[in-house]
Every structure is written in C-alpha cells, then in structure tokens.
C-alpha positions as CSV (number, residue, x, y, z in Angstrom):
1,M,-23.5,-9.4,-23.9
2,T,-20.8,-6.9,-24.9
3,F,-20.4,-3.2,-24.1
4,T,-18.7,-0.4,-26.1
5,L,-17.0,2.3,-24.2
6,C,-16.4,5.8,-25.5
7,I,-13.6,8.2,-24.5
8,T,-14.4,11.8,-25.1
9,Q,-11.5,14.2,-25.6
10,G,-12.2,17.7,-26.8
11,A,-14.8,17.6,-29.5
12,G,-14.1,14.0,-30.5
13,E,-15.5,10.7,-29.2
14,Y,-13.4,7.5,-29.6
15,P,-15.2,4.2,-29.2
16,L,-13.4,1.3,-27.6
17,G,-14.5,-2.2,-27.6
18,P,-16.7,-4.2,-27.7
19,F,-15.8,-5.7,-24.3
20,T,-17.4,-8.4,-22.2
21,R,-18.1,-7.8,-18.6
22,R,-15.2,-10.0,-17.6
23,E,-12.8,-8.1,-19.8
24,I,-13.9,-4.8,-18.2
25,E,-13.5,-6.4,-14.7
26,L,-9.9,-7.5,-15.5
27,Q,-9.0,-4.0,-16.8
28,I,-10.4,-2.4,-13.6
29,E,-8.4,-4.8,-11.4
30,T,-5.3,-4.1,-13.4
31,L,-5.7,-0.3,-13.0
32,I,-6.4,-0.7,-9.2
33,S,-3.3,-2.8,-8.9
34,A,-1.3,-0.1,-10.7
35,L,-2.6,2.6,-8.3
36,D,-1.7,0.3,-5.3
37,A,1.8,0.0,-6.8
38,F,2.2,3.8,-6.9
39,D,0.7,4.3,-3.4
40,G,2.2,1.3,-1.6
41,D,0.2,-0.9,0.7
42,P,-3.4,0.4,0.6
43,D,-4.2,-1.0,4.1
44,L,-1.1,0.5,5.8
45,E,-1.7,3.5,7.9
46,P,1.6,5.3,8.3
47,D,0.7,7.4,11.3
48,P,-2.0,6.8,14.0
49,D,-4.9,9.1,13.3
50,G,-5.1,10.4,16.9
51,E,-8.4,8.7,17.6
52,P,-8.7,6.7,20.8
53,S,-9.4,3.0,20.4
54,L,-13.0,2.3,19.5
55,G,-13.0,-0.8,21.7
56,W,-13.0,-1.2,25.5
57,T,-10.3,0.4,27.6
58,R,-8.1,-1.6,30.0
59,T,-10.4,-0.7,32.9
60,M,-13.5,-1.4,30.9
61,A,-14.5,2.3,31.3
62,W,-16.3,4.2,28.6
63,G,-14.5,7.3,27.1
64,G,-11.0,6.5,28.2
65,A,-8.2,8.5,26.8
66,N,-5.8,5.6,26.2
67,D,-4.9,5.4,22.5
68,L,-4.4,1.7,22.1
69,E,-3.3,2.2,18.5
70,A,-0.4,4.4,19.4
71,A,3.1,3.0,19.2
72,A,4.4,1.8,22.6
C-alpha cells in the first residue's frame, strides 16, 4: 500500500509520493533526529525544575521538602 502526501501553499497543492509506510517512517525519524541535533540531548534537563523528589524521603516521611534532584 502506498500513500500520496500533499503540501498546500497559498492556493496551490503539491502532491508528493507515492510513499510506502516504511518510507514515511524513515523520513519522520530523520526529521526528529534533525530537531534533536538543533536542540541537543532531548532527555537532558539543564536545570532542576524545583519539584521535590517524587520518591520517598530519607526519613521515609511523606511530603518532605528535600529536593533529591538538586545538585549537591
């Protein structure tokens, strides 16, 4: 099975393709990789977000104020 994609710009439509599902998946992966290259490591959090750890505290108390993600 193949798909034809259309790009609409102004009053015109420009068909692209036909593409197989696998070809579309590869293009999407390529574009995501390009965005990651622009933004850096997508999993890196540059600054702690100020939230306390969602796990247990050192004293096993609920609602502790220790931010276990903060830099020591």
